[in-house]
C-alpha beads as a LAMMPS data file, in Angstrom:
LAMMPS data file: protein, C-alpha beads

335 atoms
334 bonds

1 atom types
1 bond types

-500.0 500.0 xlo xhi
-500.0 500.0 ylo yhi
-500.0 500.0 zlo zhi

Masses

1 110.0

Atoms # bond

1 1 1 -14.919 19.045 -11.089
2 1 1 -16.698 20.867 -8.010
3 1 1 -16.768 17.228 -6.504
4 1 1 -12.962 17.202 -6.973
5 1 1 -12.302 20.558 -5.742
6 1 1 -13.899 19.897 -2.557
7 1 1 -12.236 16.640 -1.726
8 1 1 -9.064 18.801 -2.249
9 1 1 -9.960 21.629 -0.244
10 1 1 -11.143 18.810 2.414
11 1 1 -7.798 17.237 2.066
12 1 1 -6.490 20.279 4.260
13 1 1 -7.785 19.555 7.404
14 1 1 -7.607 15.576 7.444
15 1 1 -3.662 16.060 6.365
16 1 1 -3.429 18.619 9.771
17 1 1 -5.422 16.023 11.778
18 1 1 -3.094 12.979 10.671
19 1 1 -0.027 15.529 11.678
20 1 1 -1.311 16.144 14.905
21 1 1 -2.561 12.403 15.892
22 1 1 0.795 11.264 14.492
23 1 1 2.295 13.486 16.849
24 1 1 0.727 12.796 19.901
25 1 1 0.779 9.131 19.487
26 1 1 4.564 9.218 18.964
27 1 1 5.255 10.963 22.197
28 1 1 2.673 8.359 24.434
29 1 1 5.069 5.456 23.128
30 1 1 6.302 3.643 26.119
31 1 1 10.421 4.453 26.454
32 1 1 12.546 7.552 26.283
33 1 1 14.280 7.983 23.019
34 1 1 17.172 9.963 24.639
35 1 1 17.985 7.252 27.119
36 1 1 17.588 4.395 24.208
37 1 1 20.029 6.180 21.793
38 1 1 22.274 6.565 24.941
39 1 1 23.411 3.312 25.151
40 1 1 26.722 3.939 25.810
41 1 1 27.573 2.867 29.410
42 1 1 30.061 5.549 29.893
43 1 1 27.373 8.359 29.323
44 1 1 26.121 9.825 32.246
45 1 1 23.209 11.249 33.464
46 1 1 23.820 14.918 32.403
47 1 1 24.981 13.343 29.101
48 1 1 21.542 11.734 28.761
49 1 1 20.058 15.231 29.685
50 1 1 22.079 16.978 27.446
51 1 1 21.109 14.537 24.836
52 1 1 17.306 15.265 25.672
53 1 1 18.030 18.573 24.967
54 1 1 19.467 18.500 21.662
55 1 1 16.342 16.076 20.896
56 1 1 14.040 18.821 21.923
57 1 1 12.390 16.471 24.497
58 1 1 12.941 18.743 27.321
59 1 1 10.650 21.471 26.084
60 1 1 6.340 21.085 26.485
61 1 1 4.404 19.051 23.920
62 1 1 2.940 22.277 22.452
63 1 1 6.617 23.634 22.307
64 1 1 7.572 20.614 20.350
65 1 1 4.353 20.348 18.182
66 1 1 5.003 24.452 17.007
67 1 1 8.341 23.555 16.034
68 1 1 7.468 20.545 14.226
69 1 1 4.813 22.198 12.414
70 1 1 7.031 25.126 11.579
71 1 1 9.786 22.834 10.116
72 1 1 7.102 21.071 8.342
73 1 1 5.839 23.967 6.406
74 1 1 9.246 24.835 5.585
75 1 1 9.349 20.956 3.447
76 1 1 11.920 19.516 6.973
77 1 1 10.407 16.152 8.340
78 1 1 13.489 16.169 10.264
79 1 1 16.284 13.631 10.770
80 1 1 16.437 10.077 11.429
81 1 1 18.216 9.246 14.824
82 1 1 18.706 5.856 13.855
83 1 1 20.692 6.746 9.925
84 1 1 21.333 10.126 10.760
85 1 1 19.925 10.804 7.540
86 1 1 17.094 13.171 6.263
87 1 1 13.627 11.505 6.414
88 1 1 12.277 13.209 3.100
89 1 1 15.741 11.683 1.810
90 1 1 15.251 8.099 3.150
91 1 1 11.599 8.128 2.163
92 1 1 12.350 9.274 -1.468
93 1 1 15.068 6.532 -1.364
94 1 1 12.711 3.926 -0.479
95 1 1 9.245 4.663 -1.727
96 1 1 9.799 3.101 -5.250
97 1 1 10.522 0.157 -3.669
98 1 1 7.187 0.325 -1.815
99 1 1 5.746 1.452 -5.082
100 1 1 6.722 -1.297 -7.090
101 1 1 5.586 -3.828 -4.951
102 1 1 2.292 -2.425 -4.399
103 1 1 1.619 -1.641 -7.807
104 1 1 2.620 -5.364 -9.178
105 1 1 0.509 -6.824 -6.431
106 1 1 -2.491 -4.639 -7.175
107 1 1 -2.755 -5.317 -10.884
108 1 1 -2.101 -9.342 -10.124
109 1 1 -4.975 -9.027 -7.623
110 1 1 -7.398 -7.172 -10.470
111 1 1 -6.275 -9.663 -13.309
112 1 1 -7.397 -12.354 -11.099
113 1 1 -10.289 -10.894 -9.246
114 1 1 -12.139 -9.359 -12.283
115 1 1 -12.379 -12.830 -14.449
116 1 1 -13.034 -14.888 -11.386
117 1 1 -15.767 -12.208 -10.240
118 1 1 -17.056 -11.996 -13.405
119 1 1 -17.152 -16.106 -13.944
120 1 1 -18.596 -16.389 -10.701
121 1 1 -21.427 -14.229 -11.413
122 1 1 -22.164 -15.717 -14.815
123 1 1 -22.647 -19.183 -13.234
124 1 1 -23.955 -18.970 -9.444
125 1 1 -23.900 -22.015 -7.741
126 1 1 -21.159 -23.890 -10.154
127 1 1 -17.862 -24.711 -8.986
128 1 1 -16.205 -21.992 -9.945
129 1 1 -18.569 -19.976 -7.954
130 1 1 -17.726 -21.621 -4.603
131 1 1 -13.821 -21.452 -5.750
132 1 1 -14.341 -17.756 -5.626
133 1 1 -16.082 -17.605 -2.400
134 1 1 -13.211 -20.067 -0.910
135 1 1 -10.653 -17.529 -1.943
136 1 1 -12.472 -14.672 -0.627
137 1 1 -12.891 -16.332 2.916
138 1 1 -9.312 -17.388 2.971
139 1 1 -8.259 -13.815 1.411
140 1 1 -9.843 -11.953 4.538
141 1 1 -8.837 -14.662 7.529
142 1 1 -5.574 -14.867 6.983
143 1 1 -3.114 -12.035 8.095
144 1 1 -0.653 -11.275 5.280
145 1 1 2.501 -12.021 7.223
146 1 1 1.165 -15.275 8.249
147 1 1 0.254 -15.984 4.265
148 1 1 3.868 -14.530 3.341
149 1 1 5.508 -16.806 5.930
150 1 1 3.670 -19.914 4.502
151 1 1 4.488 -19.027 0.760
152 1 1 8.083 -19.025 2.366
153 1 1 8.220 -22.200 3.690
154 1 1 6.790 -23.905 0.870
155 1 1 7.847 -22.320 -2.290
156 1 1 11.324 -21.196 -0.858
157 1 1 12.246 -23.810 1.834
158 1 1 10.017 -27.113 0.982
159 1 1 10.120 -26.986 -2.752
160 1 1 13.376 -24.608 -3.437
161 1 1 11.559 -22.764 -6.525
162 1 1 11.742 -19.378 -4.968
163 1 1 14.572 -17.179 -4.256
164 1 1 15.584 -16.203 -0.779
165 1 1 13.461 -13.703 0.519
166 1 1 16.344 -11.114 1.189
167 1 1 14.791 -8.379 -0.475
168 1 1 14.503 -6.665 -3.882
169 1 1 17.791 -7.988 -5.840
170 1 1 20.044 -10.979 -5.894
171 1 1 23.389 -9.874 -3.671
172 1 1 25.592 -11.132 -6.607
173 1 1 23.857 -8.658 -9.152
174 1 1 24.313 -4.644 -9.765
175 1 1 21.526 -2.674 -9.634
176 1 1 20.496 -1.074 -12.892
177 1 1 21.554 2.575 -13.415
178 1 1 18.728 4.551 -11.544
179 1 1 16.140 6.509 -13.552
180 1 1 12.701 5.952 -12.021
181 1 1 13.772 3.808 -8.785
182 1 1 11.829 0.467 -9.598
183 1 1 14.709 -2.017 -10.679
184 1 1 12.337 -4.110 -12.811
185 1 1 11.527 -0.955 -15.255
186 1 1 15.308 0.674 -14.994
187 1 1 16.555 -2.909 -15.733
188 1 1 14.350 -3.045 -18.990
189 1 1 15.608 0.601 -19.672
190 1 1 19.084 -0.412 -19.385
191 1 1 18.447 -3.795 -21.549
192 1 1 19.717 -5.488 -18.606
193 1 1 17.432 -8.307 -18.503
194 1 1 19.251 -10.740 -16.223
195 1 1 18.855 -8.090 -13.524
196 1 1 15.113 -8.081 -14.448
197 1 1 14.477 -11.468 -13.851
198 1 1 16.558 -11.324 -10.739
199 1 1 14.451 -8.274 -9.611
200 1 1 10.825 -9.620 -10.708
201 1 1 11.697 -13.050 -9.239
202 1 1 12.242 -11.775 -5.986
203 1 1 9.344 -9.952 -6.165
204 1 1 6.670 -12.498 -7.245
205 1 1 6.201 -14.102 -3.489
206 1 1 5.594 -10.579 -1.749
207 1 1 3.433 -9.526 -4.233
208 1 1 1.363 -12.784 -4.228
209 1 1 1.065 -12.243 -0.602
210 1 1 -0.488 -8.843 -1.096
211 1 1 -2.273 -10.095 -3.947
212 1 1 -4.072 -12.184 -1.680
213 1 1 -5.184 -9.751 0.549
214 1 1 -6.579 -7.823 -2.258
215 1 1 -8.522 -10.346 -3.795
216 1 1 -11.234 -11.183 -1.559
217 1 1 -12.973 -7.738 -1.344
218 1 1 -12.062 -7.229 -5.218
219 1 1 -13.356 -10.850 -6.187
220 1 1 -16.519 -10.330 -4.159
221 1 1 -17.769 -7.125 -5.147
222 1 1 -16.964 -8.096 -8.940
223 1 1 -19.250 -10.985 -8.242
224 1 1 -22.120 -8.652 -6.164
225 1 1 -21.908 -5.844 -8.567
226 1 1 -22.588 -8.209 -11.529
227 1 1 -25.414 -10.149 -10.156
228 1 1 -27.068 -7.050 -9.386
229 1 1 -26.594 -5.746 -12.675
230 1 1 -27.672 -8.852 -14.312
231 1 1 -30.783 -8.907 -12.759
232 1 1 -31.677 -5.273 -13.743
233 1 1 -34.567 -4.448 -15.971
234 1 1 -32.434 -3.165 -18.875
235 1 1 -30.491 -6.444 -19.100
236 1 1 -33.757 -8.244 -19.643
237 1 1 -34.815 -5.504 -22.066
238 1 1 -31.421 -5.961 -23.982
239 1 1 -31.964 -9.768 -23.842
240 1 1 -35.757 -9.274 -24.961
241 1 1 -34.300 -7.119 -28.220
242 1 1 -32.378 -9.991 -29.141
243 1 1 -28.885 -8.623 -28.318
244 1 1 -25.908 -11.383 -28.332
245 1 1 -25.167 -12.345 -24.969
246 1 1 -21.309 -10.781 -25.220
247 1 1 -22.651 -7.679 -25.692
248 1 1 -25.419 -7.640 -22.909
249 1 1 -22.364 -8.603 -20.456
250 1 1 -19.403 -6.223 -21.387
251 1 1 -21.377 -3.477 -23.087
252 1 1 -24.139 -3.172 -20.703
253 1 1 -23.721 -5.252 -17.408
254 1 1 -19.796 -5.051 -16.563
255 1 1 -19.693 -1.053 -17.665
256 1 1 -22.986 -0.560 -14.804
257 1 1 -21.035 -3.031 -12.506
258 1 1 -17.873 -1.116 -12.814
259 1 1 -19.003 1.726 -10.449
260 1 1 -18.995 -0.024 -7.379
261 1 1 -15.925 -2.412 -8.277
262 1 1 -13.752 1.241 -9.143
263 1 1 -14.652 2.463 -5.710
264 1 1 -13.630 -0.977 -4.300
265 1 1 -10.242 -0.553 -5.966
266 1 1 -9.743 2.630 -4.343
267 1 1 -10.387 1.606 -1.139
268 1 1 -8.284 -1.672 -1.650
269 1 1 -5.012 0.002 -2.680
270 1 1 -5.217 2.027 0.022
271 1 1 -5.301 -0.716 2.828
272 1 1 -2.510 -2.373 0.621
273 1 1 -0.153 0.564 1.498
274 1 1 -0.765 -0.319 4.871
275 1 1 -0.421 -4.145 4.826
276 1 1 2.943 -3.721 2.913
277 1 1 4.677 -2.929 6.274
278 1 1 4.643 -6.580 7.354
279 1 1 4.834 -8.088 3.733
280 1 1 8.111 -5.770 3.725
281 1 1 8.844 -7.064 6.910
282 1 1 8.899 -10.881 6.266
283 1 1 10.306 -10.853 3.098
284 1 1 13.052 -8.080 4.259
285 1 1 11.656 -5.719 1.283
286 1 1 13.690 -2.464 1.500
287 1 1 10.688 -0.042 1.636
288 1 1 9.090 2.839 3.453
289 1 1 7.034 0.237 5.285
290 1 1 10.064 -1.782 6.855
291 1 1 11.581 1.587 7.693
292 1 1 8.482 2.786 9.848
293 1 1 8.557 -0.445 11.514
294 1 1 12.145 0.034 12.575
295 1 1 11.337 3.787 13.659
296 1 1 8.827 2.096 16.210
297 1 1 11.004 -0.381 17.275
298 1 1 14.103 2.161 17.597
299 1 1 11.950 5.209 19.006
300 1 1 12.701 7.491 16.169
301 1 1 9.707 9.721 15.993
302 1 1 10.700 11.771 12.837
303 1 1 10.390 8.634 10.570
304 1 1 7.327 7.719 11.892
305 1 1 5.890 10.809 11.647
306 1 1 7.009 11.496 7.927
307 1 1 5.954 7.786 7.400
308 1 1 2.030 8.705 8.222
309 1 1 2.179 12.245 6.798
310 1 1 3.013 10.395 3.320
311 1 1 0.401 7.678 3.988
312 1 1 -2.253 10.047 4.316
313 1 1 -1.107 12.259 1.346
314 1 1 -0.915 8.756 -0.811
315 1 1 -4.423 8.113 0.529
316 1 1 -6.120 11.334 -0.429
317 1 1 -4.550 11.186 -4.022
318 1 1 -5.510 7.473 -4.302
319 1 1 -9.069 8.533 -3.598
320 1 1 -8.997 11.619 -5.477
321 1 1 -8.002 9.367 -8.505
322 1 1 -10.952 7.215 -8.043
323 1 1 -13.484 10.076 -7.837
324 1 1 -12.192 10.846 -11.397
325 1 1 -12.227 7.232 -12.521
326 1 1 -15.836 6.913 -11.644
327 1 1 -16.997 10.217 -12.869
328 1 1 -15.487 9.307 -16.496
329 1 1 -17.308 5.709 -16.220
330 1 1 -20.479 7.322 -15.579
331 1 1 -20.702 11.465 -15.339
332 1 1 -23.909 11.605 -13.400
333 1 1 -22.017 10.595 -10.088
334 1 1 -20.320 13.846 -10.070
335 1 1 -23.809 15.485 -9.517

Bonds

1 1 1 2
2 1 2 3
3 1 3 4
4 1 4 5
5 1 5 6
6 1 6 7
7 1 7 8
8 1 8 9
9 1 9 10
10 1 10 11
11 1 11 12
12 1 12 13
13 1 13 14
14 1 14 15
15 1 15 16
16 1 16 17
17 1 17 18
18 1 18 19
19 1 19 20
20 1 20 21
21 1 21 22
22 1 22 23
23 1 23 24
24 1 24 25
25 1 25 26
26 1 26 27
27 1 27 28
28 1 28 29
29 1 29 30
30 1 30 31
31 1 31 32
32 1 32 33
33 1 33 34
34 1 34 35
35 1 35 36
36 1 36 37
37 1 37 38
38 1 38 39
39 1 39 40
40 1 40 41
41 1 41 42
42 1 42 43
43 1 43 44
44 1 44 45
45 1 45 46
46 1 46 47
47 1 47 48
48 1 48 49
49 1 49 50
50 1 50 51
51 1 51 52
52 1 52 53
53 1 53 54
54 1 54 55
55 1 55 56
56 1 56 57
57 1 57 58
58 1 58 59
59 1 59 60
60 1 60 61
61 1 61 62
62 1 62 63
63 1 63 64
64 1 64 65
65 1 65 66
66 1 66 67
67 1 67 68
68 1 68 69
69 1 69 70
70 1 70 71
71 1 71 72
72 1 72 73
73 1 73 74
74 1 74 75
75 1 75 76
76 1 76 77
77 1 77 78
78 1 78 79
79 1 79 80
80 1 80 81
81 1 81 82
82 1 82 83
83 1 83 84
84 1 84 85
85 1 85 86
86 1 86 87
87 1 87 88
88 1 88 89
89 1 89 90
90 1 90 91
91 1 91 92
92 1 92 93
93 1 93 94
94 1 94 95
95 1 95 96
96 1 96 97
97 1 97 98
98 1 98 99
99 1 99 100
100 1 100 101
101 1 101 102
102 1 102 103
103 1 103 104
104 1 104 105
105 1 105 106
106 1 106 107
107 1 107 108
108 1 108 109
109 1 109 110
110 1 110 111
111 1 111 112
112 1 112 113
113 1 113 114
114 1 114 115
115 1 115 116
116 1 116 117
117 1 117 118
118 1 118 119
119 1 119 120
120 1 120 121
121 1 121 122
122 1 122 123
123 1 123 124
124 1 124 125
125 1 125 126
126 1 126 127
127 1 127 128
128 1 128 129
129 1 129 130
130 1 130 131
131 1 131 132
132 1 132 133
133 1 133 134
134 1 134 135
135 1 135 136
136 1 136 137
137 1 137 138
138 1 138 139
139 1 139 140
140 1 140 141
141 1 141 142
142 1 142 143
143 1 143 144
144 1 144 145
145 1 145 146
146 1 146 147
147 1 147 148
148 1 148 149
149 1 149 150
150 1 150 151
151 1 151 152
152 1 152 153
153 1 153 154
154 1 154 155
155 1 155 156
156 1 156 157
157 1 157 158
158 1 158 159
159 1 159 160
160 1 160 161
161 1 161 162
162 1 162 163
163 1 163 164
164 1 164 165
165 1 165 166
166 1 166 167
167 1 167 168
168 1 168 169
169 1 169 170
170 1 170 171
171 1 171 172
172 1 172 173
173 1 173 174
174 1 174 175
175 1 175 176
176 1 176 177
177 1 177 178
178 1 178 179
179 1 179 180
180 1 180 181
181 1 181 182
182 1 182 183
183 1 183 184
184 1 184 185
185 1 185 186
186 1 186 187
187 1 187 188
188 1 188 189
189 1 189 190
190 1 190 191
191 1 191 192
192 1 192 193
193 1 193 194
194 1 194 195
195 1 195 196
196 1 196 197
197 1 197 198
198 1 198 199
199 1 199 200
200 1 200 201
201 1 201 202
202 1 202 203
203 1 203 204
204 1 204 205
205 1 205 206
206 1 206 207
207 1 207 208
208 1 208 209
209 1 209 210
210 1 210 211
211 1 211 212
212 1 212 213
213 1 213 214
214 1 214 215
215 1 215 216
216 1 216 217
217 1 217 218
218 1 218 219
219 1 219 220
220 1 220 221
221 1 221 222
222 1 222 223
223 1 223 224
224 1 224 225
225 1 225 226
226 1 226 227
227 1 227 228
228 1 228 229
229 1 229 230
230 1 230 231
231 1 231 232
232 1 232 233
233 1 233 234
234 1 234 235
235 1 235 236
236 1 236 237
237 1 237 238
238 1 238 239
239 1 239 240
240 1 240 241
241 1 241 242
242 1 242 243
243 1 243 244
244 1 244 245
245 1 245 246
246 1 246 247
247 1 247 248
248 1 248 249
249 1 249 250
250 1 250 251
251 1 251 252
252 1 252 253
253 1 253 254
254 1 254 255
255 1 255 256
256 1 256 257
257 1 257 258
258 1 258 259
259 1 259 260
260 1 260 261
261 1 261 262
262 1 262 263
263 1 263 264
264 1 264 265
265 1 265 266
266 1 266 267
267 1 267 268
268 1 268 269
269 1 269 270
270 1 270 271
271 1 271 272
272 1 272 273
273 1 273 274
274 1 274 275
275 1 275 276
276 1 276 277
277 1 277 278
278 1 278 279
279 1 279 280
280 1 280 281
281 1 281 282
282 1 282 283
283 1 283 284
284 1 284 285
285 1 285 286
286 1 286 287
287 1 287 288
288 1 288 289
289 1 289 290
290 1 290 291
291 1 291 292
292 1 292 293
293 1 293 294
294 1 294 295
295 1 295 296
296 1 296 297
297 1 297 298
298 1 298 299
299 1 299 300
300 1 300 301
301 1 301 302
302 1 302 303
303 1 303 304
304 1 304 305
305 1 305 306
306 1 306 307
307 1 307 308
308 1 308 309
309 1 309 310
310 1 310 311
311 1 311 312
312 1 312 313
313 1 313 314
314 1 314 315
315 1 315 316
316 1 316 317
317 1 317 318
318 1 318 319
319 1 319 320
320 1 320 321
321 1 321 322
322 1 322 323
323 1 323 324
324 1 324 325
325 1 325 326
326 1 326 327
327 1 327 328
328 1 328 329
329 1 329 330
330 1 330 331
331 1 331 332
332 1 332 333
333 1 333 334
334 1 334 335
């Protein structure tokens, strides 16, 4: 509990650092938002100056940061100049799309990487061991947007077995009643299997793209952790005691190998939250990653700052959850 409490306290300066750095980075982006949004040819220089005053860009950086910090303490992330909506509202509306895609991709990666790494560790030098190394190499060497484009080209353009990459839902279907914001879950709650199949089908290619990105570190860590555990003294003692192979592998070896694997899972999930920015762009996925990308292009400061703050909070939450799970697996880790 002490370690968790310290992690929570350390989150405060971390979040403040994210707020400060994000604010400064947005201010050094090339271009002037007032000039960008004053695209009407009839607007004069005086109109642009008035718009800059309205946006608060005529003030010094210190004044701008103080105004932003006061609003942030009141729960106000500002308004998006592009959509005209509150940034908080935009994030709440778009976060379920990103969460659904990321969680599904993460579960898919775990479902493949753990058995693959385990099989590779049990048969070093075998065909499956070489296959796991090949998958790991491809996963770390290919950028996510390249993988996504290749999957779209092969499965949609060439084979025609995947749906058009146009977002979360077939445009000819209606969204189910919103309960959780997760289309597949809401469709199951409503009992609409047609919408569920359509939403699930749309999610397959982007989820596979992100899962391939996560497969590499998870498979490599599972293999390395299992190889290290299988060569340890207590496993040799268990074998000498006549215990069954299944009991040795899953009760003794795999449980001890889980510690570094779970830590890698937490780090990988955090990385996936950043990787979904490009994946959402490739597949026209209406998540917060695509929203942040549009805000960069449009010089819209508030959404970008809100996105970075939310991502930092999620990173901290993921790391805290990882610490709790590691403590559950091995209470000695909390000391």
